[in-house]
C-alpha positions in Angstrom: -27.2 -63.7 -21.4 -25.2 -63.0 -18.3 -22.9 -60.9 -20.3 -25.9 -58.7 -21.7 -27.4 -58.5 -18.1 -23.8 -57.3 -16.9 -23.6 -54.8 -19.9 -27.1 -53.5 -19.0 -26.5 -53.0 -15.3 -23.2 -51.2 -16.0 -24.9 -48.9 -18.5 -27.7 -48.1 -16.0 -25.1 -47.5 -13.3 -23.1 -45.2 -15.5 -26.4 -43.5 -16.7 -27.4 -42.9 -13.0 -24.0 -41.5 -12.0 -24.2 -38.9 -15.1 -27.7 -38.1 -13.9 -26.6 -37.4 -10.3 -23.4 -35.3 -11.6 -25.9 -33.3 -13.7 -28.2 -32.8 -10.8 -25.2 -31.6 -8.6 -24.0 -29.2 -11.2 -27.6 -27.8 -11.7 -28.0 -27.3 -8.0 -24.5 -25.8 -7.5 -25.2 -23.3 -10.5 -28.5 -22.4 -9.0 -26.7 -21.7 -5.7 -24.3 -19.5 -7.4 -27.1 -17.8 -9.3 -28.8 -17.0 -5.8 -25.7 -15.4 -4.5 -25.5 -12.9 -7.1 -28.0 -10.3 -6.2 -28.6 -8.0 -9.3 -29.7 -5.2 -7.0 -26.4 -5.5 -5.2 -24.5 -5.5 -8.5 -26.1 -2.5 -9.8 -25.9 -0.6 -6.4 -22.3 -1.4 -6.3 -21.8 0.0 -10.0 -23.7 3.1 -8.9 -21.5 3.6 -5.8 -18.1 2.8 -7.2 -18.2 4.0 -10.8 -21.4 6.4 -11.0 -22.9 4.1 -13.6 -26.8 3.8 -13.9 -28.7 0.7 -14.9 -28.2 1.4 -18.7 -24.4 1.5 -18.0 -24.1 5.4 -18.5 -23.0 8.0 -16.0 -25.8 9.2 -13.8 -26.6 12.8 -14.5 -25.7 15.1 -11.5 -25.9 18.7 -10.6 -23.6 20.7 -8.2 -23.6 24.2 -6.9 -27.2 24.6 -7.9 -27.0 24.2 -11.7 -23.8 23.1 -12.9 -24.2 19.7 -14.8 -21.4 17.2 -14.2 -20.7 13.6 -14.8 -17.8 11.3 -14.3 -15.2 10.3 -11.6 -15.6 13.5 -9.7 -19.2 12.7 -8.6 -18.9 9.0 -7.8 -20.0 8.1 -4.3 -16.9 6.2 -3.5 -14.6 9.1 -4.3 -15.7 10.9 -1.3 -17.4 8.5 1.0 -14.7 6.0 0.3 -14.6 2.2 -0.3 -15.7 1.6 3.2 -18.7 4.1 3.2 -17.4 5.4 6.4 -16.7 8.8 5.1 -13.5 11.3 5.7 -12.7 14.7 6.8 -10.5 17.3 4.9 -9.7 20.4 6.9 -13.1 21.8 7.8 -15.0 19.5 5.4 -16.6 16.5 6.8 -17.9 13.7 4.4 -20.3 11.7 6.5 -20.5 8.0 6.6 -23.2 6.4 4.4 -22.6 2.6 5.4 -25.9 1.3 6.1 -25.3 0.5 9.9 -24.6 4.4 10.4 -26.9 5.9 7.8 -30.2 4.2 8.7 -29.7 4.9 12.5 -30.2 7.9 14.5 -26.9 9.9 14.7 -26.1 10.7 18.5 -22.7 11.0 20.3 -21.8 7.6 21.5 -22.3 7.1 25.3 -22.7 4.2 27.5 -24.7 5.4 30.5 -27.7 8.0 30.7 -28.6 10.7 30.3 -29.0 10.3 26.4 -27.2 12.6 24.3 -29.1 15.1 22.1 -30.1 13.7 18.7 -28.0 15.3 15.8 -30.0 13.7 13.1 -32.9 11.0 12.8 -32.2 7.8 11.1 -32.5 8.0 7.3 -35.3 6.2 5.7 -35.7 5.3 1.9 -37.8 8.5 1.5 -35.6 10.9 3.2 -32.6 9.4 1.4 -34.2 9.8 -1.9 -35.0 13.4 -0.9 -31.3 14.1 0.0 -29.8 12.6 -3.3 -32.2 14.2 -5.5 -32.9 17.6 -4.0 -30.1 18.0 -1.5 -32.3 18.2 1.7 -30.9 16.0 4.5 -32.9 14.1 7.2 -33.1 17.2 9.4 -34.6 19.3 6.6 -31.3 21.1 6.2 -29.6 21.9 2.8 -26.8 19.9 2.0 -23.3 21.2 1.1 -23.7 22.6 -2.5 -20.7 20.3 -3.7 -22.7 17.3 -2.6 -24.1 16.2 -6.2 -27.9 15.9 -6.6 -28.4 12.6 -8.6 -31.1 11.9 -11.2 -31.9 8.3 -9.7 -34.8 6.1 -10.6 -36.7 4.3 -7.9 -35.1 1.0 -9.0 -31.6 2.6 -8.9 -32.2 4.0 -5.3 -33.3 0.5 -4.2 -30.3 -1.1 -5.6 -28.0 1.7 -3.9 -29.6 1.1 -0.6 -28.9 -2.7 -0.8 -25.1 -2.0 -1.6 -25.0 0.7 1.3 -26.4 -1.9 3.8 -23.6 -4.3 2.8 -20.8 -1.7 3.4 -18.8 -2.2 6.6 -21.8 -4.1 8.3 -19.8 -6.4 10.3 -16.2 -6.4 12.1 -13.6 -8.1 9.9 -11.8 -11.2 10.9 -8.8 -11.0 13.2 -10.6 -9.1 16.0 -12.3 -10.5 19.2 -13.9 -8.5 22.3 -10.5 -8.4 23.8 -7.8 -9.0 21.2 -6.6 -8.0 17.7 -4.4 -10.1 15.6 -1.6 -9.1 13.5 1.0 -10.9 11.7 4.5 -10.3 10.2 6.4 -12.2 7.5 9.7 -13.9 8.1 11.3 -15.4 5.0 13.7 -18.3 5.6 16.3 -17.2 2.9 16.7 -13.7 4.6 19.8 -13.1 6.9 18.6 -14.1 10.4 20.2 -10.9 11.7 17.8 -8.9 9.7 14.8 -11.0 10.8 15.9 -10.6 14.5 16.3 -6.9 14.3 12.8 -6.6 12.8 11.1 -9.1 15.5 13.1 -7.4 18.4 11.0 -4.2 17.4 7.8 -6.1 17.3 8.3 -8.0 20.7 9.2 -4.7 22.5 6.5 -2.7 21.0 3.8 -5.2 21.7 4.9 -5.6 25.1 4.7 -2.0 25.8 1.4 -1.8 23.8 -0.2 -4.3 25.8 0.9 -3.1 29.2 -0.9 0.2 28.3 -4.0 -1.6 27.0 -4.3 -3.3 30.3 -4.5 0.1 32.0 -6.9 1.3 29.4 -9.2 -1.6 30.0 -9.1 -1.0 33.7 -9.8 2.7 33.2 -12.8 1.7 31.0 -14.6 0.0 33.9 -14.4 3.2 35.9 -14.6 5.6 33.0 -17.0 8.7 33.1 -20.1 8.1 31.3 -19.0 10.0 28.1 -15.6 8.1 27.7 -16.6 4.5 28.5 -17.4 3.8 25.0 -14.0 4.9 23.8 -12.2 2.9 26.2 -14.0 -0.2 25.1 -12.5 0.1 21.7 -9.1 -0.9 22.9 -7.6 -4.5 22.3 -4.7 -6.4 23.1 -2.4 -7.0 20.1 -1.5 -10.6 19.4 1.2 -11.3 16.9 1.5 -14.2 14.5 4.9 -14.8 13.0 4.4 -16.2 9.5 7.6 -18.0 8.4 7.8 -18.6 4.8 10.0 -21.5 3.6 11.2 -22.6 0.3 10.4 -21.5 -3.3 8.3 -18.2 -3.6 5.8 -20.2 -5.7 4.7 -22.0 -2.5 4.3 -18.9 -0.4 0.6 -18.3 -1.1 -0.2 -21.8 0.1 1.7 -21.5 3.2 0.0 -18.1 3.9 -3.4 -19.8 3.5 -2.6 -22.3 6.1 -1.3 -19.7 8.5 -4.5 -17.6 7.9 -6.9 -20.5 8.4 -5.3 -21.5 11.7 -5.6 -17.9 12.9 -7.1 -15.0 10.8 -5.3 -11.7 11.3 -6.7 -8.2 10.9 -3.5 -6.9 9.1 -0.1 -8.1 8.0 2.7 -5.6 9.4 5.9 -5.1 7.8 8.3 -8.1 7.2 11.6 -8.4 5.4 11.4 -9.7 2.1 14.4 -9.7 -0.4 12.6 -11.7 -3.0 9.5 -10.4 -5.0 6.8 -9.4 -2.8 4.2 -10.7 -5.5 3.0 -13.8 -3.9 2.4 -12.0 -0.4 0.8 -9.0 -2.2 -1.6 -11.4 -4.2 -2.6 -13.2 -1.0 -3.4 -10.0 0.7 -5.5 -8.6 -2.1 -7.4 -12.0 -2.6 -8.3 -11.9 1.1 -8.8 -8.3 1.7 -6.0 -8.1 4.3 -4.1 -4.8 4.7 -0.3 -5.3 4.2 1.5 -2.5 5.4 5.0 -1.3 4.6 7.0 -4.4 4.1 11.0 -3.8 3.7 11.1 -4.8 0.1 12.8 -3.4 -2.9 10.6 -5.7 -5.2 7.1 -4.4 -4.8 4.0 -5.3 -6.9 3.5 -2.2 -9.1 -0.2 -2.5 -9.3 -1.9 1.0 -8.5 -5.3 -0.4 -9.0 -4.9 -2.8 -6.0 -6.1 -1.5 -2.4 -4.7 -3.6 0.4 -1.1 -3.5 0.1 0.9 -0.2 1.0 4.6 0.1 0.3 7.4 2.6 1.3 8.4 3.2 -2.2 8.7 1.5 -5.7 11.9 -0.3 -5.1 14.6 -0.9 -7.6 12.5 0.3 -10.6 12.0 3.7 -8.8 15.9 3.9 -9.1 15.7 4.1 -12.8 12.4 6.2 -12.9 13.8 9.0 -11.0 17.1 9.1 -13.0 14.9 9.3 -16.2 13.0 12.3 -14.7 16.3 14.0 -13.9 17.9 13.4 -17.2 14.7 14.6 -19.0 14.8 17.7 -17.0 18.4 18.7 -16.9 20.1 16.7 -19.6 17.4 16.5 -22.3 19.9 17.4 -25.1 22.8 15.3 -24.1 23.7 11.9 -25.6 23.1 9.2 -23.0 24.8 5.9 -22.7 23.0 3.3 -20.3 25.1 0.4 -19.1 23.3 -2.2 -17.3 23.9 -5.8 -16.1 20.6 -7.7 -16.8 22.1 -10.7 -15.4 21.8 -9.0 -12.0 18.0 -9.0 -11.0 18.2 -6.0 -8.9 20.1 -4.0 -11.7 17.7 -5.3 -14.4 14.7 -3.7 -12.6 16.5 -0.5 -12.1 17.5 -0.4 -15.8 13.9 -1.1 -16.7 12.6 1.8 -14.8 15.0 4.1 -16.7 14.2 2.6 -20.1 10.5 2.6 -19.6 10.6 6.3 -18.2 13.2 8.1 -20.3 12.0 10.3 -23.2 15.5 11.5 -24.5 15.8 10.6 -28.3 19.6 10.5 -28.1 19.8 7.3 -25.9 21.9 4.1 -26.4 21.6 0.8 -24.0 24.1 -1.8 -23.4 22.6 -4.7 -21.3 25.9 -6.9 -20.7 27.5 -4.8 -17.9 31.3 -4.9 -17.5 31.7 -6.7 -20.9 31.1 -3.4 -22.6 34.8 -2.8 -22.3 35.4 -5.8 -24.7 32.9 -4.5 -27.3 32.9 -2.1 -30.2 30.6 0.2 -28.2 33.4 1.0 -25.8 35.2 2.7 -28.6 32.6 5.3 -28.8 32.5 6.0 -25.2 34.0 9.5 -25.8 30.8 10.6 -27.9 28.5 10.3 -24.8 27.8 13.2 -22.3 26.0 11.1 -19.7 26.9 7.6 -18.7 24.2 5.7 -16.4 25.2 2.5 -14.8 23.0 0.0 -13.3 25.1 -2.9 -11.8 26.4 -4.2 -8.5 29.4 -2.5 -6.8 32.1 -4.9 -8.2 31.0 -4.5 -11.7 30.5 -0.6 -11.4 34.1 -0.3 -9.9 35.5 -2.2 -12.8 33.9 0.3 -15.1 34.9 3.2 -13.1 38.6 2.1 -12.9 38.6 1.9 -16.6 36.8 5.3 -17.3 39.4 6.8 -14.9 42.2 5.8 -17.2 40.9 7.9 -20.1 39.9 11.5 -20.7 36.3 11.0 -21.1 34.3 14.1 -19.6 30.8 12.5 -19.3 28.7 12.9 -16.2 28.4 9.4 -14.5 25.2 8.5 -12.7 25.0 5.7 -10.2 22.3 4.5 -7.8 23.2 4.3 -4.2 20.7 1.3 -3.8 22.9 -0.7 -6.2 26.2 0.7 -5.5 26.0 1.5 -1.8 27.2 4.7 0.0 30.9 3.7 0.7 32.9 5.8 -1.5 36.3 4.7 -0.8 36.7 2.8 -4.0 35.8 5.4 -6.3 38.8 6.8 -8.3 39.6 10.3 -7.2 39.7 11.8 -10.5 36.1 11.0 -11.2 34.6 12.4 -7.9 33.7 15.6 -9.7 32.2 13.7 -12.5 30.0 11.1 -10.5 26.4 11.9 -9.4 24.2 9.5 -7.3 20.4 8.9 -7.4 19.6 8.6 -3.7 16.0 7.7 -2.8 16.1 8.0 1.0 17.6 10.5 3.5 21.0 11.6 2.9 23.5 9.4 5.3 24.7 12.5 7.3 21.1 13.3 8.2 19.8 9.9 8.8 20.6 9.8 12.6 18.7 13.1 13.2 15.7 11.8 11.1 15.7 8.5 13.1 16.2 10.1 16.4 12.8 9.4 18.0 12.8 5.7 17.0 16.5 5.1 17.7 15.9 6.4 21.2 13.2 4.0 21.7 15.4 1.2 20.5 18.1 2.4 22.8 15.8 2.4 25.8 14.5 -1.1 25.0 18.1 -2.2 24.4 17.3 -3.6 21.0 19.3 -1.0 18.8 21.0 -2.8 15.8 23.1 -0.1 14.2 23.7 -2.5 11.2 20.1 -2.7 10.4 18.9 0.8 10.7 16.4 0.5 7.7 14.9 -2.7 8.9 14.3 -1.5 12.6 13.0 2.0 11.4 10.6 0.3 9.0 9.3 -2.2 11.5 8.7 0.8 14.1 7.0 3.0 11.2 4.5 0.3 10.4 3.7 -0.5 13.9 3.2 3.2 14.8 1.0 3.9 11.7 -1.1 0.9 12.4 -1.3 2.0 16.2 -2.6 5.5 15.2 -5.0 4.3 12.6 -6.7 2.1 15.2 -7.2 5.0 17.4 -8.9 6.9 14.6 -11.3 4.1 13.6 -12.9 4.2 17.0 -13.7 0.7 17.1 -15.2 0.1 13.6 -12.9 -2.6 12.8 -13.3 -2.7 9.2 -10.1 -3.3 7.0 -11.0 -0.8 4.3 -11.7 1.9 6.8 -8.4 1.2 8.6 -6.6 1.6 5.1 -8.5 4.7 4.5 -7.4 6.3 8.0 -3.8 5.4 7.2 -4.1 7.3 3.8 -5.5 10.2 5.6 -3.3 10.3 8.7 0.2 9.5 7.4 1.1 12.9 6.1 1.0 14.3 9.8 2.8 11.5 11.7 5.7 12.8 13.8 7.9 9.8 12.9 9.3 8.5 9.8 11.5 5.8 8.3 14.5 6.3 6.3 12.6 8.6 4.0 12.4 12.2 4.7 8.9 12.6 3.6 6.0 10.1 3.4 2.4 10.8 2.2 -0.5 8.8 0.7 -3.5 10.3 -1.1 -6.6 8.1 -1.7 -5.5 5.4 -4.3 -1.8 5.8 -3.8 0.1 2.8 -2.6 3.6 4.1 -2.5 4.4 6.5 0.4 7.8 7.8 -0.6 7.9 9.3 -4.1 11.1 11.5 -3.9 14.8 11.4 -4.5 18.0 13.5 -4.2 20.6 14.1 -6.9 23.8 13.8 -4.8 27.5 14.3 -5.3 30.7 13.3 -3.4 32.0 15.8 -0.8 35.6 15.4 -1.3 36.7 17.0 2.2 34.4 14.7 4.1 34.3 11.8 1.6 30.6 11.4 2.0 27.4 12.2 0.0 26.2 15.6 -0.2 22.9 16.6 -1.9 22.8 18.8 -4.8 19.1 19.1 -5.3 16.4 19.2 -2.6 13.9 16.4 -2.2 11.9 16.2 -5.4 9.4 13.8 -6.9 9.6 12.8 -10.6 
C-alpha cells in the first residue's frame, strides 16, 4: 500500500512538473509572438527590399511616367539603413526616420527667437500624398527622381511603423557627457606593436578631451544659434579590451567586456590572427568596428558594421590574378605556394579563385617542388608566381638563378617583404612584385601629417609605421564622422557618415587612396606592380595605382 501511494505521489509530482514546464513554454512562445509585430516586419520589407505584402516589388514611377522596380527604388538605397538620409553634391536626400519626419523641420536653436519653419510635420495623410503623388508637406513637387509608389493603406501603415523605429533612441556607449570607445589588444601580438598603437590612442584622447573641455565651456556662453552644436560634444573614454588565449574564446571575453561597459564603437586594434570572432561579435551586437590592423579579415560584403582597410592576404592573390588576366593571358603560368604557411595559403587561394587563365598549373608544397617531377618542366612556363615566406622564396630564387629560365617571376611584398638584398642579381630584371600599399620610397611623404604629430607627441616608433598610421587614421575618421552626425548618436548613421566622408579626408594610412561607397567594407582596393630599381636597390613602380 505504501509503495502504491509513493508511486502515485511521484507520478502526480512528475505530472505537475511537466504541466508547469508546458505552461512556461506556452507563455514564452506567446511572449515571443507578441514581440514580432507583423506591421513592423512588412514595413521593414518595404523599406529595405522594396517588396509589397504579396512579396512582389512595389510598382513605382520616376520622372513622371517611367515605370521602374527593383533595387534602384528601394527606400534604404537612398535614405540609408539609419533613415537619416544623405547628400551627394547638390542633391539632398532627407531623413525619413520617424523622430525627424513626423516633427516640424526647423533650424536647431536653443534660445528665442524661434527660427522659421522649413516644413510642417508630416502626418499619415501628407506622407501618403508624398509617396503616391510626389507632393511634399509644403505642397511642393518632390524631385522627379523620387519614386512615386503604388502603396495600399495597409502597406503605408506598416511603413510608418517601421519608420518610427529607425534611429529612435541613441545607441549604447553614449551619456550626456561622455562617449565610450574600445580598442582590441591581443596577448599573442608582439607587445611593441600593441604599445605603438596604444601610444597613439593615449595621445589622441588626451588632446581630444582637452579640446572638448574648451568646447563644453564655450557651449555655456555660445551665441543662441550655436549652443545646440556645442552641446553635441562628448569626452572620449577608451576601454582597452585585452583578449587572451585561443580565438575560440574571444567572443565570450568580448561579451563580458561589453556588458561591463557598452561602447559606441570599436576602433582599430592589432590582430595577427583571424579577425573572424571580433567581426562576428560586432555584427551580432550592431557595434561599428573600424579599420583594424589585420591581414585576415572576414570577407562578407553583406555585413554592415565592420570596416577594413583592405582584403588582406587574399587580396595579394586577387590582384595578381587581375594583372595576369590583363597582361599575361596567353602565357603559361606555374603557381608555387606553401599551403602549410597560413598566410601564403590565403594569398594562393586569392589567385586560384580569381585567375581566368586556361594554361595554369598549381603546386602547393612550396620549396619541395625542386624535388618533384614538376621541376623538370620548369622551363616550359613563361610566368612563375610564388606565394611563400621569405626563406622558402629565397631557396626557390637561388635555384632558379642557376638555370637559364626566362620566366617572369611574381612575388608578394606582404609575404616576401621589401628587403631586396638576398635576391640573386641575375634575376632582378625578371622579378615583379605585387605591392598593395604605397611604394616604400613614397611612404614618408604620404604619412608626413601623422608622423609630424607622432614626433610632436614624442611617440613615434619608426619600426611600426603601419600600426601607428592605422591607429591614427581610425581615430581621425571616427572624430570627423562624429562631427558630421551632429549629436544623432546612432551607430548606423555613424557608419554611413564614414562611407560618405572618407573619400575627402586629408590624411591616410599606408594606402595612397581610400574610399568607401554604400555597402563597401574595404577602403583600399588598389595595387602597384613594381620592379627592382637596381641603382637604388629599392622598389620602383611599373604601373600606376590600379584596382582589380
